[in-house]
C-alpha positions, 0 to 999 in steps of 0.5 A, a space after each residue: 500499499 505505502 509503495 502504491 502511494 509513493 508511486 502516486 504521490 511521487 515527483 520527477 523534481 529535483 530540487 527537495 523543497 519543490 518535490 515536496 511541495 508537489 507531493 503534497 499538492 498530489 496528496 491533496 488533489 488524490 484526497 480532493 478527488 477521493 472526496 468528490 467521487 464518493 460525493 458523486 456516488 452518494 448524489 447519485 444513489 440519493 437520486 436513484 432511491 428518492 427524488 432527483 437532486 442532480 440538476 443541470 448546473 450541478 452536473 456542469 460543476 461536478 464535470 468541470 471540477 473532475 476535469 480540473 482535478 485530473 488535469 492538474 494532477 497529470 500536469 504535476 506529476 509531469 513536473 510542472 506543478 506551479 502550473 497544475 497548482 495554478 490550474 487546480 485553484 483557478 478552476 475550484 475558484 472559479 467554480 466557487 463562484 459559478 455555485 454561488 451564483 447559482 445555489 445562493 451564498 453559504 459558508 461552505 462555498 467561501 470556505 474553498 476561497 480561503 482554502 485557495 489562498 493558503 494552498 497558493 501560498 504554501 505550495 507556490 510562495 507568498 507571492 501567489 497567496 496575495 494573487 489568489 487573495 485578490 483573485 478570490 475578492 474580486 471573484 466574490 464581489 462580482 458574484 455577491 453584487 450580480 446577486 444584490 442586483 438580481 434581488 436573490 439575496 432577501 434582507 431589509 437593508 442590502 446596502 449596508 449588508 454588501 458593505 459589512 459582507 464586502 469588508 468582512 471578506 476582504 479584511 478576513 482573506 487579506 489577513 489570511 494571505 498576510 499570515 499564509 505569507 509569513 507561514 511560507 517565507 518562514 517554512 522557506 527560510 527554514 527549508 533552505 537553512 536545512 538543506 544548507 545544513 545537509 550539504 555542509 554535513 554531507 561535504 564533512 562526511 565526504 571530506 572525513 571519508 576522504 581523510 580517513 582513506 588518506 590517513 589509511 594510505 599515509 599509514 601505510 606508506 609510512 610503514 613501507 618506508 620505515 621498512 625500506 629505511 630499516 633495510 637500508 640500515 642493515 644493508 649499510 651495516 652488512 656493508 661496514 662489516 665486509 670492509 677492511 677498516 683501517 680506521 677505529 671502531 669509534 670511526 666507523 660507528 660514527 660514520 654509521 651514525 651520520 647516516 642513520 641520522 641523515 635518514 631520521 632527519 628526513 622523518 623529523 621534517 616531515 613530522 613537523 611539515 604539513 604535507 608529509 609526502 615531500 621535503 623541502 631539500 634546502 632546509 633539511 640540507 642545512 641542518 644536516 649539514 650542521 649536525 655533521 660540522 658538529 659530529 665532526 667537530 670542524 671549526 666554523 672559523 676554518 672550514 666554511 660550509 655554503 648551502 645553496 638550493 633551489 626551490 626544490 621539492 622532493 618526494 620521500 626516497 628521493 630526498 633520502 637519497 640525496 641526503 645519504 650522498 651529501 652525507 658520504 661526499 661532505 663527510 670525505 671532505 670534512 675528515 679528509 679534504 683539509 688535513 694539510 690546510 689551515 683553512 678550507 670551503 665546503 660548497 654544496 648546491 643543487 638547482 634545476 637545470 634550465 629545461 626543468 626536466 633535470 637537477 644538479 647537485 653539486 658538492 665541492 671543496 678547495 682541499 687537497 683533492 683526488 687523483 685524477 684518475 680516480 674511477 669511483 665506479 672501482 673503489 674499495 670505499 663504502 662511501 663512494 660505492 654507496 654513492 655510486 649505487 644511490 645515485 643509479 638507483 635515482 637513474 642519474 650520472 655522477 661526475 668527478 672533477 679533481 682540480 684545485 680541490 674535489 668536485 662531484 656533479 650529480 644529475 638527477 631526473 627531476 620527474 623521479 625526484 618528484 615521484 612522478 
């Protein structure tokens, strides 16, 4: 039963407020039609059993009202509910005046005028309430005046009666129109507030779902990166243990500690950043170099360290690889480049190539330098082997220039560094 009612009162209108108005109108029209049908059946039975009560005027009114009800309902069901309401109310108002003229003045007929004003205001809008109030007043006055002119209203003082009824009816209809308009405005305002609130809630729900999904993805990403970093640390320790170390165990541990520190700084920066998927490499390098200078007890008055990085943002994996490369090359400079010099300078720079497709990482010092014939791909040094491996993983290439110091130029595709 509920499905049948929903189907009969449904509306194709997408706007929630107008759709609800249309559904209410469908219910009202169907109810009115059911009452009309019941009345017709009762009159037909009465007309058959007792004596004729349906004259030509009654039949005309019934036919026009029935046609009005059906046409307004089907027009509204097609999505034109305002037009359907207008047809219904105009038809009912006109038939009320017609019945009033032919059957006489009665309270029931006057009530129809009031119902049309209220219905227009609540189901269409405040303006329509006043439109139908004016239509009702004109219709009523015209009919009442016609009845009076034909002497069909028997009263000792017709002029006073006409004036009294006119003032009473006009005042009542206008007051009813004003009240209906105020109610309609309040209902519409409340509906608009509820719609805005529902939209905000729906938006908040979508954002919450998206945030939860991103959080889940980020948690998986963090677990994945931690696993990778632990694997890198394990590999570093394994490589370190396989090397012939001429230095003290303290130096070995210090080198390993700096490598781990270069990775941990990445996560420290991520923790403080709003975007936990990319790193501001300039800020990261400055913190990393300061830590290394303290670790190797570099005197800032004797060894100047210059960091100059373009506005470059790297994904986490590339930032870790570049950080390890800088750690290895800068630590070599700090430990070995200035043994026979009182002063020195280490320069670290990263800039984008003019095309924007590559970034160039340059690390140089003005120390004692390396042999010109040195091949970094064939060395026993763990640090330089690590540099070569990391550069290959980033699909880049490294070039060594040993002239008036040591200079490494490393070219890396920028699309890779962004995680593209």
